[in-house]
Structures are given as C-alpha cells and as structure tokens.
N, C-alpha and C positions, 0 to 999 in steps of 0.2 A: 706867196699865195698859191694854194694847191691848184693844179691844172688837171682836169680829167680828160683832156684832149689826147687821143691815142698817139698822135705824132710827137707829143712832148715826152712820151715814154719809149716809143719805137719810131725813130725819125722817118723811116721810109714806108711806114704803114699806109696802105691804100685799100679802098673798097669800091665796088661798082654797083652796090645795091643787092648783089647776089653772093659775091665772093670777096674774101679778104686776101690781101697779097702783101708779102714781106720778102724782100730779097734775102737770099741765103747769106750775103755778106753782112747782114745785121746780126748774125749768130756766129761769132768767131769759133765756137766749140763744135760747129756742125759742118760737115762736108756734103756735097751734092749726093754722093753715094749713100751716106747715112740718112739723108732725107728722102731718098727715092721712094716713090709711092708703092712700088712692087717689091723692092728688095732692101729697103732701108731698115733702120732700127728705132722703134718707137721710144725706147729708153733714152737713146742719144738725142732724139728730137725733144723729148720732155725735159731732159737735163739742160739742153741749150736754151729752151724757152724760159725755164725757171731761172737760169743764170742771167739771161737778158733782163728779165723783170727785176731781179734782185740788184743787178748792177745799176739799172736806172733808179731804183729806190735809193740805193746807197749813194748815188751821185746827186740826189736831190737834197738840198739843204733842209734841215729839220723843220724850219718854219714853213716850208712849202710842201711838206708831206701831208697826205690826208690823215685825218684823225680816226676815220671809221674803216681803215684798211691798214694793215701792217704786214711787212715782209721781214722774215728773219732767216739767217743761214748760219749753220754751225758745221764744223768739220772735225771729225775725230779720225785718228789714224791708229790702226792696229800694227804695232811695231813687229809683231811676230809674222804677220802675213804681208805687210807692206801695203795693205789696202786702206785707202782713205774713204770715209763715208761722209758724203755731203747730205745734210738735212735742210730742206727748205720748208719754212712754215709760212703759210698765208692765212691771215685772219681778216674776216669781213664781218662788219656789223650789218645785219639785215633787218628790214621791216618785217614784223611778225606776220602781217596779213598776207603778204605775197612772196616772201622770201626773196626780196629784191634788195640790192645794196642800198643801205640808208643814205639819204642825202647828207652832205657835209653841213655842219653847223656854220652859220654865217657870223 
C-alpha cells in the first residue's frame, strides 16, 4: 500500500513547523562543500535530491507506488565526449481547481 509519509521516502526527514531538515548523509552524491549555502553548487544539490527520490521510488515495490505520481530516470552516454546525461522525469496528476496533487484512489 502506498505511503505518503515523508520518512518512508527519506528516512531522516524532519520538520519543526518552519523548516525542514535532512542530514547530508541521506544524499550520497552530495558533499558538505557542494551543499554549502554560500559556495555550493545548486546543480549538484538538485541532482542529489532527484537521485534520492528516484532511488526511493525504485526501491518501492510496484504495488506500493502511488498511481498519481511517477518517477523515471534514463541515462545516455556520448561516447565521443565521455559525458553521461541523466534525465529524471516526475509526473504528478493534479486537481484542476487548485493545482494540488490529486488524492490516491482507494
């Protein structure tokens, strides 16, 4: 059965009513220097977050995945340049009236 609880997707997720917090150790692709608020790299932060959610999605058995949200990842490699391109696709079904994520069917 699908769980929408954040800690089922990112184990160390926490919030205090104002801020959310996740330890850097939850993002294996991200270092403290890359996540630094003043000198970090937003591309590496976004890549690590996308990877974390995709890994959680991929680790979830098919029957327990949501029907109104899907995550996909593809990788292509340019053999001439040696550059791999990761493409993450997130799809959400939204309620038309408020552009909010639609509830799962029961």
